[in-house]
C-alpha positions in Angstrom: -28.0 29.2 27.7 -26.0 27.0 25.4 -22.3 26.7 25.8 -20.0 27.8 23.0 -18.7 25.1 20.7 -15.2 23.7 21.4 -12.4 25.2 19.5 -9.8 22.5 20.2 -9.8 18.8 19.5 -10.6 16.6 22.6 -11.8 13.1 23.5 -15.3 14.5 23.6 -14.9 15.9 20.0 -13.6 12.5 18.9 -16.7 10.7 20.4 -19.1 13.3 18.9 -17.7 13.0 15.4 -16.8 9.3 15.5 -19.6 7.9 13.3 -19.1 10.5 10.6 -15.4 10.3 10.6 -15.4 6.5 10.7 -17.7 6.4 7.7 -15.9 9.1 5.8 -12.4 7.6 6.3 -13.7 4.1 5.5 -15.5 5.0 2.3 -12.7 7.4 1.2 -10.2 4.7 1.6 -12.5 2.2 -0.1 -12.8 4.3 -3.2 -9.0 4.9 -3.3 -8.4 1.2 -2.8 -10.8 0.5 -5.7 -8.8 2.8 -7.9 -5.5 1.1 -7.1 -7.1 -2.3 -7.6 -8.4 -1.3 -11.0 -4.8 -0.5 -12.1 -3.2 -3.2 -9.9 0.6 -2.6 -9.8 1.1 -6.3 -8.9 -1.1 -7.8 -11.6 -2.1 -5.5 -14.4 1.0 -3.3 -14.6 3.6 -6.0 -15.2 1.5 -7.5 -18.0 0.8 -4.0 -19.5 4.5 -3.1 -19.4 5.4 -6.3 -21.1 2.9 -5.6 -23.8 4.2 -2.1 -24.3 7.7 -3.5 -24.9 9.2 -2.7 -21.5 12.5 -4.5 -20.6 12.5 -7.2 -18.0 14.2 -5.0 -15.4 11.5 -2.4 -15.7 8.7 -5.0 -15.4 10.5 -6.1 -12.2 11.0 -2.6 -10.8 7.8 -0.9 -11.7 5.4 -2.5 -9.1 7.7 -1.5 -6.2 7.8 2.1 -7.5 4.5 2.6 -5.8 6.3 2.3 -2.5 9.4 4.6 -2.9 7.7 8.0 -2.6 5.9 6.8 0.5 9.1 5.7 1.9 11.6 8.5 1.1 9.5 11.7 1.1 8.1 11.5 4.7 11.5 12.2 6.2 11.6 15.5 4.2 8.3 16.7 5.8 8.4 15.0 9.3 9.1 18.3 11.1 6.4 20.1 9.1 3.9 17.4 10.0 4.7 17.5 13.7 4.0 21.2 13.8 0.5 20.9 12.1 -2.5 21.7 14.3 -4.9 20.3 11.7 -4.0 17.5 9.3 -7.0 17.3 7.0 -6.2 20.5 4.8 -2.6 19.4 4.3 -3.7 15.9 3.2 -6.4 17.3 0.9 -4.3 19.8 -1.0 -1.4 17.4 -1.6 -3.9 14.8 -2.8 -5.0 16.7 -5.8 -1.9 16.1 -8.0 -1.5 12.6 -6.6 -5.0 11.6 -7.9 -4.6 13.2 -11.3 -1.7 11.1 -12.4 -3.8 8.0 -13.6 -5.8 10.3 -15.8 -2.6 11.4 -17.7 -1.5 7.7 -18.1 -5.0 6.7 -19.3 -5.1 9.5 -21.9 -1.6 8.5 -23.1 -2.6 4.9 -23.5 -5.8 5.8 -25.4 -4.4 8.6 -27.7 -0.6 8.6 -27.7 0.4 4.9 -27.8 0.7 4.7 -31.6 2.4 8.1 -32.1 4.6 8.2 -29.0 5.1 4.6 -27.8 8.2 5.3 -25.6 6.5 8.2 -23.9 3.5 6.1 -23.2 5.6 3.3 -21.8 7.5 5.6 -19.4 4.5 7.5 -18.3 2.7 4.2 -17.4 5.8 2.8 -15.7 6.3 6.0 -13.7 2.6 6.3 -12.7 3.1 4.4 -9.4 6.2 6.5 -8.5 4.4 9.8 -9.1 1.4 8.7 -7.1 3.7 7.7 -4.3 5.8 10.8 -4.3 2.8 13.1 -4.0 1.3 10.6 -1.4 4.6 10.7 0.5 3.9 14.4 1.3 0.8 13.6 3.1 1.1 10.0 4.4 2.4 10.9 7.9 -0.3 13.6 8.2 -2.9 11.1 7.2 -1.9 8.6 9.9 -1.8 11.4 12.4 -5.4 12.4 11.4 -6.4 8.7 11.5 -5.1 8.3 15.0 -6.5 11.6 16.1 -10.1 11.0 14.9 -10.4 7.2 15.7 -9.9 5.5 19.2 -7.5 2.5 19.3 -10.2 -0.1 19.4 -11.8 1.2 16.1 -8.7 1.7 14.0 -8.2 -1.9 12.7 -11.9 -2.3 11.9 -11.8 1.0 10.0 -8.7 -0.3 8.0 -10.6 -3.5 7.3 -13.8 -1.8 6.3 -12.1 0.8 4.1 -10.2 -1.9 2.3 -13.2 -4.2 2.0 -15.2 -1.4 0.4 -12.2 -0.8 -1.9 -11.8 -4.5 -2.7 -15.6 -5.0 -3.3 -15.6 -2.0 -5.6 -12.4 -3.2 -7.1 -13.8 -6.7 -7.6 -16.8 -5.3 -9.5 -14.5 -3.0 -11.4 -12.1 -5.8 -12.2 -15.0 -8.0 -13.5 -16.0 -5.1 -15.7 -12.3 -4.6 -16.5 -11.9 -8.2 -17.5 -14.8 -7.7 -19.9 -13.2 -4.5 -21.2 -9.9 -6.3 -21.8 -11.6 -9.2 -23.5 -13.5 -6.9 -25.9 -10.8 -4.3 -26.2 -7.6 -6.3 -25.5 -4.3 -4.6 -24.9 -3.5 -1.0 -24.6 -6.9 0.5 -25.3 -8.6 -1.5 -22.6 -5.9 -0.7 -20.1 -6.3 3.0 -20.9 -10.0 2.8 -20.0 -9.1 1.2 -16.7 -6.7 4.0 -15.9 -9.3 6.6 -16.6 -11.7 4.7 -14.4 -9.1 4.7 -11.6 -9.0 8.5 -11.8 -12.8 8.7 -11.4 -12.6 6.5 -8.2 -9.8 8.7 -6.8 -11.7 11.9 -7.2 -14.7 10.3 -5.5 -12.3 9.3 -2.7 -11.1 12.9 -2.4 -14.7 14.2 -2.1 -15.5 11.8 0.7 -12.2 12.6 2.6 -13.2 16.3 2.7 -16.2 15.2 4.9 -13.9 14.4 7.9 -14.5 16.7 10.8 -11.4 17.8 12.7 -10.7 20.7 15.1 -7.2 22.2 15.7 -5.0 20.5 18.2 -3.0 22.4 20.9 -0.3 24.8 19.6 3.0 23.0 18.8 6.1 23.8 20.8 8.3 26.6 19.5 10.3 25.6 16.4 13.6 23.8 17.4 16.4 24.0 14.8 17.6 20.6 16.0 14.4 19.2 14.4 15.3 20.4 10.9 15.9 17.8 8.2 19.7 17.5 8.4 19.6 17.4 12.2 17.0 14.7 12.0 19.1 12.6 9.7 22.1 13.0 12.0 20.1 11.6 14.9 19.1 8.5 12.9 22.0 6.3 14.1 21.2 7.2 17.8 17.5 6.5 17.3 18.3 3.2 15.8 20.7 2.1 18.6 18.4 3.4 21.4 15.0 2.3 20.3 14.4 -1.5 20.2 10.8 -1.1 19.0 12.0 1.0 16.0 14.6 -1.6 15.1 12.2 -4.6 15.3 9.4 -2.7 13.6 11.7 -1.6 10.8 13.4 -4.9 10.3 10.0 -6.7 10.3 8.8 -4.3 7.5 12.1 -4.8 5.6 12.0 -8.6 5.7 8.2 -8.7 4.8 9.2 -7.4 1.4 10.7 -10.8 0.7 7.7 -12.1 -1.3 8.4 -9.2 -3.8 11.3 -11.3 -5.0 8.9 -13.4 -7.1 5.4 -11.8 -7.0 6.0 -9.3 -9.9 6.2 -12.3 -12.2 3.5 -14.4 -10.7 0.9 -13.3 -13.3 3.3 -14.0 -16.2 4.2 -17.4 -14.5 0.5 -18.3 -14.3 -0.2 -17.4 -17.9 2.9 -19.3 -19.0 2.2 -22.5 -17.0 -1.4 -22.6 -18.1 -0.7 -21.5 -21.7 -3.3 -18.7 -21.5 -3.3 -15.4 -23.5 -2.7 -12.1 -21.8 -6.4 -11.1 -21.9 -7.2 -13.9 -19.4 -5.4 -12.1 -16.6 -8.7 -10.7 -15.3 -9.7 -13.9 -13.6 -6.5 -13.8 -11.5 -7.1 -10.2 -10.7 -10.6 -11.1 -9.4 -9.2 -13.9 -7.3 -6.6 -11.5 -5.8 -9.3 -9.0 -5.0 -11.5 -11.7 -3.3 -8.5 -12.6 -1.2 -8.1 -9.0 -0.3 -11.7 -9.0 1.2 -10.8 -12.1 3.3 -7.6 -10.4 4.4 -9.4 -7.3 5.5 -12.1 -9.2 7.4 -9.3 -10.9 9.3 -7.6 -7.5 9.9 -10.8 -6.1 11.4 -11.5 -9.1 13.6 -7.9 -9.6 14.8 -6.8 -6.0 15.0 -9.7 -4.6 17.2 -9.4 -7.6 19.5 -5.7 -8.4 19.7 -3.9 -5.5 18.1 -1.7 -4.8 15.1 0.9 -7.4 16.1 -1.5 -10.3 15.5 -2.4 -8.9 12.1 1.3 -8.6 11.1 2.0 -12.2 12.3 -1.0 -13.5 10.3 0.3 -11.8 7.2 3.7 -13.5 7.7 2.3 -17.0 8.1 0.1 -16.7 5.0 3.1 -15.3 3.1 4.9 -18.6 3.9 1.9 -20.5 2.6 2.0 -18.4 -0.6 5.7 -19.2 -1.1 5.1 -22.9 -0.6 2.2 -22.9 -3.1 4.3 -21.3 -5.8 6.8 -24.1 -5.5 4.4 -26.9 -6.1 1.3 -25.6 -8.0 0.7 -26.3 -11.8 -3.1 -26.1 -12.0 -5.5 -23.2 -12.7 -7.5 -23.8 -9.5 -4.2 -23.7 -7.6 -3.3 -20.4 -9.2 -6.6 -18.9 -8.3 -6.0 -19.9 -4.7 -2.5 -18.5 -4.8 -3.7 -15.1 -6.1 -6.4 -15.1 -3.4 -3.6 -15.7 -0.8 -1.6 -13.0 -2.5 -4.5 -10.6 -2.0 -4.8 -11.6 1.7 -1.1 -11.2 2.4 -1.0 -7.8 0.6 -3.6 -6.3 3.0 -2.5 -8.1 6.1 1.1 -6.9 5.7 0.0 -3.3 5.0 -2.6 -3.2 7.7 -0.4 -4.9 10.3 2.4 -2.4 9.7 0.0 0.6 9.9 -1.6 -0.7 13.1 1.8 -1.4 14.7 2.9 2.1 13.8 0.0 3.7 15.7 0.4 1.4 18.6 4.2 1.3 19.0 5.1 5.0 18.9 3.7 8.0 20.8 1.8 10.6 18.8 4.4 13.4 19.3 7.2 11.5 17.6 5.2 9.2 15.4 5.9 11.1 12.1 9.7 11.0 12.8 9.7 7.3 13.7 7.6 6.5 10.7 9.8 8.6 8.4 13.0 6.9 9.8 11.6 3.5 9.4 10.3 4.2 5.9 13.6 5.7 4.8 15.4 2.5 5.9 12.8 0.4 4.1 13.5 2.1 0.8 16.8 0.2 0.1 15.1 -3.1 1.0 12.4 -2.4 -1.6 15.1 -1.6 -4.2 17.0 -4.8 -3.3 13.8 -6.8 -3.6 13.2 -5.3 -7.1 16.7 -6.2 -8.2 16.3 -9.7 -6.9 12.9 -9.9 -8.7 14.8 -8.9 -11.9 17.0 -11.9 -11.4 14.0 -14.1 -10.7 12.4 -12.8 -14.0 15.5 -13.6 -16.0 15.7 -17.1 -14.4 12.0 -17.6 -15.2 12.6 -16.8 -18.8 15.2 -19.5 -19.1 13.7 -22.2 -16.8 9.9 -21.3 -16.5 10.3 -21.6 -12.7 9.9 -19.2 -9.8 11.2 -21.7 -7.3 14.4 -19.9 -6.3 12.5 -16.7 -5.8 9.9 -18.4 -3.7 12.5 -20.0 -1.5 14.2 -16.6 -0.9 10.8 -15.1 -0.2 10.1 -17.8 2.4 13.5 -17.2 4.2 13.0 -13.5 4.4 9.4 -13.9 5.6 10.5 -16.1 8.4 12.9 -13.3 9.6 10.0 -10.9 9.4 7.9 -13.1 11.6 10.7 -13.3 14.2 11.1 -9.5 14.3 7.3 -8.8 14.7 7.0 -11.6 17.3 9.5 -9.7 19.5 7.5 -6.5 19.5 5.4 -6.0 22.6 1.7 -7.0 22.4 -0.1 -3.7 23.2 -3.3 -5.4 24.1 -1.7 -7.6 26.8 0.1 -4.7 28.5 
C-alpha cells in the first residue's frame, strides 16, 4: 500500500524536487538575465537616452532606477511575505506586469518616437524603474522560495549557472543586437532590442512556473506589531542591536561606489576612441563575456567558501576597474575594462544575495532584507547624483579620473565591512 503524498514542504521534498527546481530556477533566471542584458541599463540605456535628447542628469540617474523599486518596495510587503505558505504563486502573478514593461518601451521606440519624442524618452527612461517597482513586490518572496527549494551548498552554483545562461544568451543576443544597431542604427534598432527583451522575459516566466513547491507550516497569528509603521519604528533598534545587519548593509551601500563613474564609461570609451555610437555593441559583448567569468567564479567560490568570498572578490575586482579607468586609453584596454565591469556587476549582486541567505534566519529574512534595502536606496540616489557631477566634469575635461578615485575609496570601505562579517563556512 503506497503512502499518501506529503502535503507540507520538508527536507525530503526539497531533495525529491531538487533537480527539477535547480534547472527551472537556473534557466528562468538565465532568460531573465538575457532580457536585461539585451537592454543593458549600464551600457545601452545611457547611449540611447543621450540619442533621444535626454539631459545629463537623466543619463546619470536612469541606470540606477533599476534598483530603487527593489530597494524601497520590499519594506511595504515584508509582513505579507513572512505570512506566505507558498511563495511561487505570489512571485508569478506580480511578475506579469513587471515583464510587460519592455514591450511598451519597444513599441514606443518603433512607432511613437517621431510623433511623441518626449513621451518616448520618458517611457524608456522610466522602464528600469517600473520593472524594479513590480519586481520589488516579489523579490523577498523569490529569495524565500530560492532558499526553501535549494540547499545551502547548491545556491551559489545556481546563481552562477542562471547568470551564465543569461549571459551566454545575452552575448548571442548582443552580437545580434550589434548587427541590428549597425544595420538599423539609433532608435529603431533599440526598439527591436526592447521587444526582444520582452520575449526573453516571457520565456523566463514560463520556466519559473515549472518550480515545484509545497506549502510551508502555518504562520503564527498576525501580530499588529509587525505592521508597516511598527516595522519602521523598530528600524533604529534593529540597526543598533544587529551587527550583521549593519555590516551587510554598509557593505552593500559602499559597493555602489563604482556607480559614480560607470554610467559614463560607454560614452567615455566612445569619446576617447573617437568611435560612433553604433560601435557600442563590441563593449556590450565584452561586458557580457566578463559576466560569464564572474558567474563561473561565483559558482566555484560560493559553493565552497560561501557568499562572503564572492562579495570580497567583487570588491577587489572593483578596485582593479577603478585603476584601469584612470590609466587606459586603448581599445583593447576598454574591452578589458568592460569585461571587468561585467565580472564586478555579477560578483557584487551574487555576493550580496548569498550573504543575505547565509547571514539571517529564514523567519526574519524578509524584514532584514527590506530594512537593508531601504537604507541602500539613499546611497543609490547619492551615487547617481555624484555620477551626474562626474558626467558634467567629463563633458568639460574628457576624464573620469575623479569619479574613479571616489569609486575606489568607497569600494575599499565596502571590502572592510564585508570582511568583518562572519564566514559561514568556517563556523
